[in-house]
PyMOL Python script that loads the backbone (N, CA, C, O; Angstrom):
from pymol import cmd

cmd.read_pdbstr("""\
ATOM      1  N   MET A   1      -9.701 -30.426  -2.268  1.00  0.00           N
ATOM      2  CA  MET A   1     -10.316 -29.386  -3.069  1.00  0.00           C
ATOM      3  C   MET A   1     -10.004 -29.625  -4.541  1.00  0.00           C
ATOM      4  O   MET A   1      -8.866 -29.897  -4.925  1.00  0.00           O
ATOM      5  N   SER A   2     -11.003 -29.519  -5.313  1.00  0.00           N
ATOM      6  CA  SER A   2     -10.809 -29.690  -6.754  1.00  0.00           C
ATOM      7  C   SER A   2     -10.474 -28.339  -7.392  1.00  0.00           C
ATOM      8  O   SER A   2     -10.591 -27.282  -6.771  1.00  0.00           O
ATOM      9  N   TYR A   3     -10.069 -28.416  -8.611  1.00  0.00           N
ATOM     10  CA  TYR A   3      -9.730 -27.209  -9.363  1.00  0.00           C
ATOM     11  C   TYR A   3     -10.921 -26.268  -9.452  1.00  0.00           C
ATOM     12  O   TYR A   3     -10.760 -25.054  -9.320  1.00  0.00           O
ATOM     13  N   ASP A   4     -12.110 -26.808  -9.672  1.00  0.00           N
ATOM     14  CA  ASP A   4     -13.307 -25.975  -9.808  1.00  0.00           C
ATOM     15  C   ASP A   4     -13.629 -25.229  -8.517  1.00  0.00           C
ATOM     16  O   ASP A   4     -14.043 -24.071  -8.555  1.00  0.00           O
ATOM     17  N   GLU A   5     -13.440 -25.890  -7.374  1.00  0.00           N
ATOM     18  CA  GLU A   5     -13.694 -25.223  -6.094  1.00  0.00           C
ATOM     19  C   GLU A   5     -12.704 -24.090  -5.856  1.00  0.00           C
ATOM     20  O   GLU A   5     -13.082 -23.009  -5.403  1.00  0.00           O
ATOM     21  N   ILE A   6     -11.446 -24.342  -6.161  1.00  0.00           N
ATOM     22  CA  ILE A   6     -10.425 -23.301  -5.995  1.00  0.00           C
ATOM     23  C   ILE A   6     -10.690 -22.145  -6.952  1.00  0.00           C
ATOM     24  O   ILE A   6     -10.547 -20.982  -6.574  1.00  0.00           O
ATOM     25  N   ARG A   7     -11.067 -22.448  -8.158  1.00  0.00           N
ATOM     26  CA  ARG A   7     -11.363 -21.418  -9.153  1.00  0.00           C
ATOM     27  C   ARG A   7     -12.558 -20.582  -8.722  1.00  0.00           C
ATOM     28  O   ARG A   7     -12.538 -19.360  -8.869  1.00  0.00           O
ATOM     29  N   HIS A   8     -13.592 -21.215  -8.195  1.00  0.00           N
ATOM     30  CA  HIS A   8     -14.771 -20.490  -7.722  1.00  0.00           C
ATOM     31  C   HIS A   8     -14.405 -19.578  -6.561  1.00  0.00           C
ATOM     32  O   HIS A   8     -14.855 -18.433  -6.507  1.00  0.00           O
ATOM     33  N   PHE A   9     -13.591 -20.073  -5.627  1.00  0.00           N
ATOM     34  CA  PHE A   9     -13.156 -19.262  -4.495  1.00  0.00           C
ATOM     35  C   PHE A   9     -12.357 -18.047  -4.982  1.00  0.00           C
ATOM     36  O   PHE A   9     -12.581 -16.931  -4.513  1.00  0.00           O
ATOM     37  N   ALA A  10     -11.435 -18.256  -5.912  1.00  0.00           N
ATOM     38  CA  ALA A  10     -10.613 -17.162  -6.417  1.00  0.00           C
ATOM     39  C   ALA A  10     -11.460 -16.148  -7.181  1.00  0.00           C
ATOM     40  O   ALA A  10     -11.199 -14.947  -7.112  1.00  0.00           O
ATOM     41  N   ASP A  11     -12.456 -16.612  -7.898  1.00  0.00           N
ATOM     42  CA  ASP A  11     -13.307 -15.704  -8.659  1.00  0.00           C
ATOM     43  C   ASP A  11     -14.206 -14.866  -7.769  1.00  0.00           C
ATOM     44  O   ASP A  11     -14.581 -13.759  -8.154  1.00  0.00           O
ATOM     45  N   SER A  12     -14.559 -15.357  -6.599  1.00  0.00           N
ATOM     46  CA  SER A  12     -15.462 -14.593  -5.739  1.00  0.00           C
ATOM     47  C   SER A  12     -14.691 -13.897  -4.617  1.00  0.00           C
ATOM     48  O   SER A  12     -14.505 -12.681  -4.666  1.00  0.00           O
ATOM     49  N   TRP A  13     -14.250 -14.628  -3.633  1.00  0.00           N
ATOM     50  CA  TRP A  13     -13.597 -14.031  -2.463  1.00  0.00           C
ATOM     51  C   TRP A  13     -12.223 -13.486  -2.790  1.00  0.00           C
ATOM     52  O   TRP A  13     -11.811 -12.472  -2.226  1.00  0.00           O
ATOM     53  N   GLY A  14     -11.512 -14.132  -3.682  1.00  0.00           N
ATOM     54  CA  GLY A  14     -10.196 -13.641  -4.070  1.00  0.00           C
ATOM     55  C   GLY A  14     -10.270 -12.249  -4.676  1.00  0.00           C
ATOM     56  O   GLY A  14      -9.435 -11.395  -4.379  1.00  0.00           O
ATOM     57  N   LEU A  15     -11.255 -12.018  -5.515  1.00  0.00           N
ATOM     58  CA  LEU A  15     -11.442 -10.708  -6.124  1.00  0.00           C
ATOM     59  C   LEU A  15     -11.772  -9.662  -5.066  1.00  0.00           C
ATOM     60  O   LEU A  15     -11.239  -8.552  -5.105  1.00  0.00           O
ATOM     61  N   ILE A  16     -12.633  -9.999  -4.137  1.00  0.00           N
ATOM     62  CA  ILE A  16     -13.002  -9.062  -3.072  1.00  0.00           C
ATOM     63  C   ILE A  16     -11.790  -8.710  -2.216  1.00  0.00           C
ATOM     64  O   ILE A  16     -11.588  -7.544  -1.876  1.00  0.00           O
ATOM     65  N   VAL A  17     -10.991  -9.702  -1.872  1.00  0.00           N
ATOM     66  CA  VAL A  17      -9.789  -9.454  -1.065  1.00  0.00           C
ATOM     67  C   VAL A  17      -8.800  -8.583  -1.826  1.00  0.00           C
ATOM     68  O   VAL A  17      -8.220  -7.661  -1.251  1.00  0.00           O
ATOM     69  N   MET A  18      -8.600  -8.857  -3.097  1.00  0.00           N
ATOM     70  CA  MET A  18      -7.652  -8.062  -3.884  1.00  0.00           C
ATOM     71  C   MET A  18      -8.118  -6.615  -4.052  1.00  0.00           C
ATOM     72  O   MET A  18      -7.294  -5.702  -4.018  1.00  0.00           O
ATOM     73  N   VAL A  19      -9.403  -6.391  -4.229  1.00  0.00           N
ATOM     74  CA  VAL A  19      -9.927  -5.026  -4.336  1.00  0.00           C
ATOM     75  C   VAL A  19      -9.768  -4.301  -3.003  1.00  0.00           C
ATOM     76  O   VAL A  19      -9.399  -3.127  -2.980  1.00  0.00           O
ATOM     77  N   ALA A  20     -10.042  -4.982  -1.896  1.00  0.00           N
ATOM     78  CA  ALA A  20      -9.884  -4.371  -0.579  1.00  0.00           C
ATOM     79  C   ALA A  20      -8.423  -4.013  -0.316  1.00  0.00           C
ATOM     80  O   ALA A  20      -8.136  -2.940   0.215  1.00  0.00           O
ATOM     81  N   MET A  21      -7.508  -4.890  -0.677  1.00  0.00           N
ATOM     82  CA  MET A  21      -6.085  -4.599  -0.498  1.00  0.00           C
ATOM     83  C   MET A  21      -5.651  -3.423  -1.375  1.00  0.00           C
ATOM     84  O   MET A  21      -4.872  -2.582  -0.927  1.00  0.00           O
ATOM     85  N   PHE A  22      -6.134  -3.351  -2.595  1.00  0.00           N
ATOM     86  CA  PHE A  22      -5.809  -2.242  -3.480  1.00  0.00           C
ATOM     87  C   PHE A  22      -6.277  -0.919  -2.871  1.00  0.00           C
ATOM     88  O   PHE A  22      -5.531   0.059  -2.855  1.00  0.00           O
ATOM     89  N   LEU A  23      -7.507  -0.894  -2.373  1.00  0.00           N
ATOM     90  CA  LEU A  23      -8.020   0.337  -1.767  1.00  0.00           C
ATOM     91  C   LEU A  23      -7.227   0.722  -0.528  1.00  0.00           C
ATOM     92  O   LEU A  23      -6.977   1.904  -0.289  1.00  0.00           O
ATOM     93  N   LEU A  24      -6.834  -0.267   0.255  1.00  0.00           N
ATOM     94  CA  LEU A  24      -6.009  -0.001   1.439  1.00  0.00           C
ATOM     95  C   LEU A  24      -4.657   0.578   1.032  1.00  0.00           C
ATOM     96  O   LEU A  24      -4.198   1.551   1.631  1.00  0.00           O
ATOM     97  N   PHE A  25      -4.020  -0.004   0.029  1.00  0.00           N
ATOM     98  CA  PHE A  25      -2.718   0.483  -0.417  1.00  0.00           C
ATOM     99  C   PHE A  25      -2.799   1.884  -1.011  1.00  0.00           C
ATOM    100  O   PHE A  25      -1.872   2.677  -0.851  1.00  0.00           O
ATOM    101  N   VAL A  26      -3.883   2.192  -1.684  1.00  0.00           N
ATOM    102  CA  VAL A  26      -4.050   3.526  -2.251  1.00  0.00           C
ATOM    103  C   VAL A  26      -4.313   4.552  -1.147  1.00  0.00           C
ATOM    104  O   VAL A  26      -3.822   5.679  -1.225  1.00  0.00           O
ATOM    105  N   ALA A  27      -5.071   4.180  -0.133  1.00  0.00           N
ATOM    106  CA  ALA A  27      -5.429   5.114   0.937  1.00  0.00           C
ATOM    107  C   ALA A  27      -4.319   5.273   1.977  1.00  0.00           C
ATOM    108  O   ALA A  27      -4.280   6.284   2.678  1.00  0.00           O
ATOM    109  N   TRP A  28      -3.423   4.300   2.090  1.00  0.00           N
ATOM    110  CA  TRP A  28      -2.403   4.308   3.151  1.00  0.00           C
ATOM    111  C   TRP A  28      -1.543   5.579   3.168  1.00  0.00           C
ATOM    112  O   TRP A  28      -1.325   6.114   4.255  1.00  0.00           O
ATOM    113  N   PRO A  29      -1.051   6.087   2.064  1.00  0.00           N
ATOM    114  CA  PRO A  29      -0.216   7.301   2.123  1.00  0.00           C
ATOM    115  C   PRO A  29      -0.982   8.548   2.548  1.00  0.00           C
ATOM    116  O   PRO A  29      -0.368   9.533   2.957  1.00  0.00           O
ATOM    117  N   PHE A  30      -2.298   8.528   2.461  1.00  0.00           N
ATOM    118  CA  PHE A  30      -3.097   9.698   2.783  1.00  0.00           C
ATOM    119  C   PHE A  30      -3.671   9.671   4.191  1.00  0.00           C
ATOM    120  O   PHE A  30      -4.512  10.503   4.532  1.00  0.00           O
ATOM    121  N   ARG A  31      -3.226   8.722   5.018  1.00  0.00           N
ATOM    122  CA  ARG A  31      -3.752   8.628   6.376  1.00  0.00           C
ATOM    123  C   ARG A  31      -3.264   9.810   7.206  1.00  0.00           C
ATOM    124  O   ARG A  31      -2.283  10.470   6.864  1.00  0.00           O
ATOM    125  N   LYS A  32      -3.962  10.057   8.287  1.00  0.00           N
ATOM    126  CA  LYS A  32      -3.611  11.161   9.165  1.00  0.00           C
ATOM    127  C   LYS A  32      -2.262  10.880   9.823  1.00  0.00           C
ATOM    128  O   LYS A  32      -2.035   9.779  10.324  1.00  0.00           O
ATOM    129  N   GLY A  33      -1.398  11.832   9.825  1.00  0.00           N
ATOM    130  CA  GLY A  33      -0.100  11.685  10.450  1.00  0.00           C
ATOM    131  C   GLY A  33       0.989  11.170   9.526  1.00  0.00           C
ATOM    132  O   GLY A  33       2.136  11.043   9.956  1.00  0.00           O
ATOM    133  N   ALA A  34       0.678  10.873   8.290  1.00  0.00           N
ATOM    134  CA  ALA A  34       1.677  10.347   7.368  1.00  0.00           C
ATOM    135  C   ALA A  34       2.532  11.452   6.756  1.00  0.00           C
ATOM    136  O   ALA A  34       3.602  11.177   6.211  1.00  0.00           O
ATOM    137  N   ARG A  35       2.077  12.680   6.839  1.00  0.00           N
ATOM    138  CA  ARG A  35       2.784  13.790   6.195  1.00  0.00           C
ATOM    139  C   ARG A  35       4.198  13.935   6.747  1.00  0.00           C
ATOM    140  O   ARG A  35       5.132  14.186   5.985  1.00  0.00           O
ATOM    141  N   ARG A  36       4.369  13.783   8.045  1.00  0.00           N
ATOM    142  CA  ARG A  36       5.691  13.926   8.663  1.00  0.00           C
ATOM    143  C   ARG A  36       6.655  12.884   8.103  1.00  0.00           C
ATOM    144  O   ARG A  36       7.803  13.202   7.793  1.00  0.00           O
ATOM    145  N   HIS A  37       6.194  11.653   7.975  1.00  0.00           N
ATOM    146  CA  HIS A  37       7.042  10.581   7.454  1.00  0.00           C
ATOM    147  C   HIS A  37       7.424  10.841   5.995  1.00  0.00           C
ATOM    148  O   HIS A  37       8.557  10.584   5.591  1.00  0.00           O
ATOM    149  N   HIS A  38       6.482  11.347   5.215  1.00  0.00           N
ATOM    150  CA  HIS A  38       6.764  11.626   3.806  1.00  0.00           C
ATOM    151  C   HIS A  38       7.731  12.802   3.674  1.00  0.00           C
ATOM    152  O   HIS A  38       8.607  12.795   2.809  1.00  0.00           O
ATOM    153  N   ASP A  39       7.572  13.809   4.530  1.00  0.00           N
ATOM    154  CA  ASP A  39       8.501  14.936   4.499  1.00  0.00           C
ATOM    155  C   ASP A  39       9.909  14.503   4.896  1.00  0.00           C
ATOM    156  O   ASP A  39      10.887  14.943   4.291  1.00  0.00           O
ATOM    157  N   GLU A  40      10.017  13.642   5.910  1.00  0.00           N
ATOM    158  CA  GLU A  40      11.330  13.138   6.309  1.00  0.00           C
ATOM    159  C   GLU A  40      11.981  12.351   5.169  1.00  0.00           C
ATOM    160  O   GLU A  40      13.172  12.514   4.903  1.00  0.00           O
ATOM    161  N   ALA A  41      11.220  11.517   4.509  1.00  0.00           N
ATOM    162  CA  ALA A  41      11.754  10.721   3.403  1.00  0.00           C
ATOM    163  C   ALA A  41      12.170  11.614   2.240  1.00  0.00           C
ATOM    164  O   ALA A  41      13.184  11.350   1.593  1.00  0.00           O
ATOM    165  N   ALA A  42      11.403  12.663   1.967  1.00  0.00           N
ATOM    166  CA  ALA A  42      11.714  13.548   0.855  1.00  0.00           C
ATOM    167  C   ALA A  42      12.974  14.360   1.114  1.00  0.00           C
ATOM    168  O   ALA A  42      13.711  14.674   0.179  1.00  0.00           O
ATOM    169  N   ASN A  43      13.228  14.703   2.372  1.00  0.00           N
ATOM    170  CA  ASN A  43      14.383  15.531   2.707  1.00  0.00           C
ATOM    171  C   ASN A  43      15.583  14.729   3.193  1.00  0.00           C
ATOM    172  O   ASN A  43      16.597  15.317   3.570  1.00  0.00           O
ATOM    173  N   MET A  44      15.495  13.421   3.194  1.00  0.00           N
ATOM    174  CA  MET A  44      16.568  12.572   3.693  1.00  0.00           C
ATOM    175  C   MET A  44      17.864  12.762   2.897  1.00  0.00           C
ATOM    176  O   MET A  44      18.951  12.688   3.469  1.00  0.00           O
ATOM    177  N   ILE A  45      17.763  13.003   1.601  1.00  0.00           N
ATOM    178  CA  ILE A  45      18.967  13.145   0.786  1.00  0.00           C
ATOM    179  C   ILE A  45      19.742  14.414   1.132  1.00  0.00           C
ATOM    180  O   ILE A  45      20.923  14.516   0.801  1.00  0.00           O
ATOM    181  N   PHE A  46      19.111  15.376   1.785  1.00  0.00           N
ATOM    182  CA  PHE A  46      19.775  16.622   2.150  1.00  0.00           C
ATOM    183  C   PHE A  46      20.308  16.597   3.582  1.00  0.00           C
ATOM    184  O   PHE A  46      20.861  17.594   4.046  1.00  0.00           O
ATOM    185  N   LYS A  47      20.155  15.498   4.276  1.00  0.00           N
ATOM    186  CA  LYS A  47      20.503  15.409   5.693  1.00  0.00           C
ATOM    187  C   LYS A  47      21.992  15.711   5.941  1.00  0.00           C
ATOM    188  O   LYS A  47      22.319  16.450   6.869  1.00  0.00           O
ATOM    189  N   ASP A  48      22.875  15.161   5.140  1.00  0.00           N
ATOM    190  CA  ASP A  48      24.306  15.337   5.339  1.00  0.00           C
ATOM    191  C   ASP A  48      24.910  16.363   4.382  1.00  0.00           C
ATOM    192  O   ASP A  48      26.108  16.325   4.102  1.00  0.00           O
ATOM    193  N   ASP A  49      24.093  17.264   3.890  1.00  0.00           N
ATOM    194  CA  ASP A  49      24.572  18.280   2.963  1.00  0.00           C
ATOM    195  C   ASP A  49      25.389  19.311   3.709  1.00  0.00           C
ATOM    196  O   ASP A  49      24.933  19.858   4.713  1.00  0.00           O
ATOM    197  N   GLU A  50      26.591  19.584   3.231  1.00  0.00           N
ATOM    198  CA  GLU A  50      27.487  20.547   3.901  1.00  0.00           C
ATOM    199  C   GLU A  50      27.324  21.965   3.368  1.00  0.00           C
ATOM    200  O   GLU A  50      27.886  22.898   3.940  1.00  0.00           O
ATOM    201  N   HIS A  51      26.580  22.147   2.302  1.00  0.00           N
ATOM    202  CA  HIS A  51      26.458  23.467   1.667  1.00  0.00           C
ATOM    203  C   HIS A  51      25.099  24.094   1.950  1.00  0.00           C
ATOM    204  O   HIS A  51      24.403  24.494   1.017  1.00  0.00           O
ATOM    205  N   GLY A  52      24.722  24.184   3.170  1.00  0.00           N
ATOM    206  CA  GLY A  52      23.463  24.846   3.402  1.00  0.00           C
ATOM    207  C   GLY A  52      22.804  24.358   4.583  1.00  0.00           C
ATOM    208  O   GLY A  52      21.715  24.823   4.920  1.00  0.00           O
TER     209      GLY A  52
END
""", "prot")
cmd.dss("prot")
cmd.show_as("cartoon", "prot")
cmd.util.cbc("prot")
cmd.orient("prot")
């Protein structure tokens, strides 16, 4: 593969793959059933709290 072929691939399919991955990463926290995991992570610091 020459530099031009790799550059053409990155300019076309590479961009499409990167946009798809970005959309997936943005949508991932909002999937159904993720709320429980986020609540557990948010309250993890209070798990061993002795004052309450």
